[in-house]
N, C-alpha and C positions, 0 to 999 in steps of 0.2 A: 356595834354590829347589828343593832336592831333595825337599821335601814336596809339590811340585806337578809331578809328572812329565808329566801330560797337557798342562799348560800349556806346558811347555818343548817337548814334541813338536809342539804346534800352532804355536808360534813358528817352529820349524825347518821344519815342513811348508809353511808359508806364506812362509818366508824373510823374516820380519819383521825389519827393520833394528834395530840396537841402540837408536837413539834412540826408536823407537816402542815397543819392548819396555819401555824405561824409563818411557815415558809411561803405558803400560797398568799396569805394576807400581805406579807412584807413585799413580795415581788409586785403584786398588783397595786401597791400603794407608793410605788416609786415616783419621785417628783416629776419625771419627764412624761408621765402618763396623764392624759386628760380624758380620753375615751376608753382606752383599754385598761379599765379599772375594775374594782370589785362590783361597781354598779353594772358594768357590762356583763360580768359573769352572772350576777343575780337576775338581770333581765333575760339572759340566755336560758338559764335554768328553768325559768317560768314556762318556757315553750316546750319543754321535754315532757312527753306524755308519760305519766307515772306508771301506767299499766303496761307499757311496752316491755316485752321480754328482755330487751337490752337497755332499759332505762338507766340502770346503774352504770353501764359502760358509757352511755352518753353523758351522764353526770360527771364521771371521772374525766372524760375527755374535755368537757367544758371547763373544769377546774384547772386543767393543765395546758390547754392548747395555746394560751397566750402568756404562760408564766414567764417566759423569756420574751421580752419585747424591746427591741431597739430599732426605731424607724430608719436608722442609717444602714441597717444590715438587711440581707435577703435570706438569711438562714435561721430566722427566729423559730420556725416550726421544727426544724431539725434539732435545734438547741433545746427547745421545750420538750421534745420527745426524749432527748437524752436525759434531761432532768427527771422526767416522769419515770423512765426506766431505772434511774438510780435509786428511786424511793419506792418503786412498785411493790417490793416485798412487804413494805410496811403499810401501804395504803390501797393496794389492789390485790389482796390474796385470792386464791381460788375460792369460789367458782367464777369470779370475775374474769371475763375473757380479755386478758391483757393485750393480745395481738389485735383484737378489734379496737380497743382503746387507742392503740398506737396508730392503726390505720385511720381512725377518725381524726386524731391530731394532725397527721400529715395531709389529710383531705382538706383541712382548712387552709392549706397553702394555695390551692388552685380554686377551691370551691366549685369543682366540676361534679355535677350530680351523676350518680350511677344509674345506668339503664337496666341493670339486672333486677330481678324481682325477688331475690332471696331476702329473708328477714334481716340478715346482716347488712345487705345493701340498703334496705329501707331505713335501718338504724343510722347508717352513715348519712343518708340524705336528710333525715330528721335532725341530726346534729348540725349539718351544714345550714339547714333552714333556720334552726334556732340561732346560729351564729349571725345570720344575715337579717334576722327578724326586725332589727332596728330600722331597716330600710322601709318598712311599711307600718311603722308605729303610728297609732291613731292620734297621738298627742303631738301637735306641731312643736311644742316647747321641748319635748324629749328629743325629737329629731333634730331640732336646732342645737341642742346640747351636743348631740353626736357629731354633727357637721362642724361645729366650732371646735370640738375636742380633737377631731382628726386634723383640722388646720393647725391647731396649736402644736400637735405632735410633729407636724412637718413644717414648723416655723422656719426651719433652715432652708426651705425651698422657696425661691421667689414666686410672687403671685401668679404671673402668667404661666410659667411651666407647671405650677401646682394645679391651676384650674384646668389646663389641658389634660394633665394626667388624671385628674379626678373625674373629668367628664368621660374619659375613656374607660376608667374602671367602673363607674356607676352604670354607664350604658351597657358594658359587657355583662355585669352582674344582672342587670335588669333583663337583658335579652335571654340570658341563660335560665333565669328563674321562670320566665314566661314560656320559653320554648320547651322546657322540660316539664311544664305543667305542674310546678310545685305549689302554685298559689291559688287560693280561692279568688272568685271575682272581686270580692271586697278587698282582699289583700292586694290584688293587682291594681285596683284603683288608688289605694293608699300609696303604693309604690310609685305610681306615676305622679301623684301629687307631690310627694316628698322629694323625689329626684328632680322634678320640674322646678320646685322651689329652690333647691340647692344650686342647680346649674344656672338658674336665672337670677339668683341673689347677687347683689353687688358686694356683699360681705358674708361672713359665715358666723353671724351672731343671731340671737333670737329676735332681733328687732324687726 
């Protein structure tokens, strides 16, 4: 686990018990996962501002938002939420705002940013931005790992339908991020570069 220091830090910060740590690790180590892995969670946790009043809620949501992941299903977030709620007494005791954690988990289904300006809404938006931060990662090799991993997870989808769906998803996410002004100028440039590379690539590998 030395490759995932932010994950270990989140476990320790939230005082996650050993059996729940094992549960999280086991689910994110399933053989059909190539991107939605412990590395994704670790990269995501790095983006959460530690000083935010709801940093612990964001960390908890990051740990559980993809704990159930089956690319053939459309209810992964609901099933992930149900699993979180089944163990919340052990890993999210008061004063952690469990209702906010639940809202964050479900927000990752649509990735629609909130327009309200309450601190809770800001926390949801920060969690969503952290989840999507791979899209503007500065290292092309890391982005290539992400793109290749998503393709492997959807290997059951033929190439042409996959690329059409992928283009629609990436374009929609990019437009939403930009229109809601979630990104800095530098992040927006990296987003454009990475998505442009993926949609223009003849394959989804790092070559």
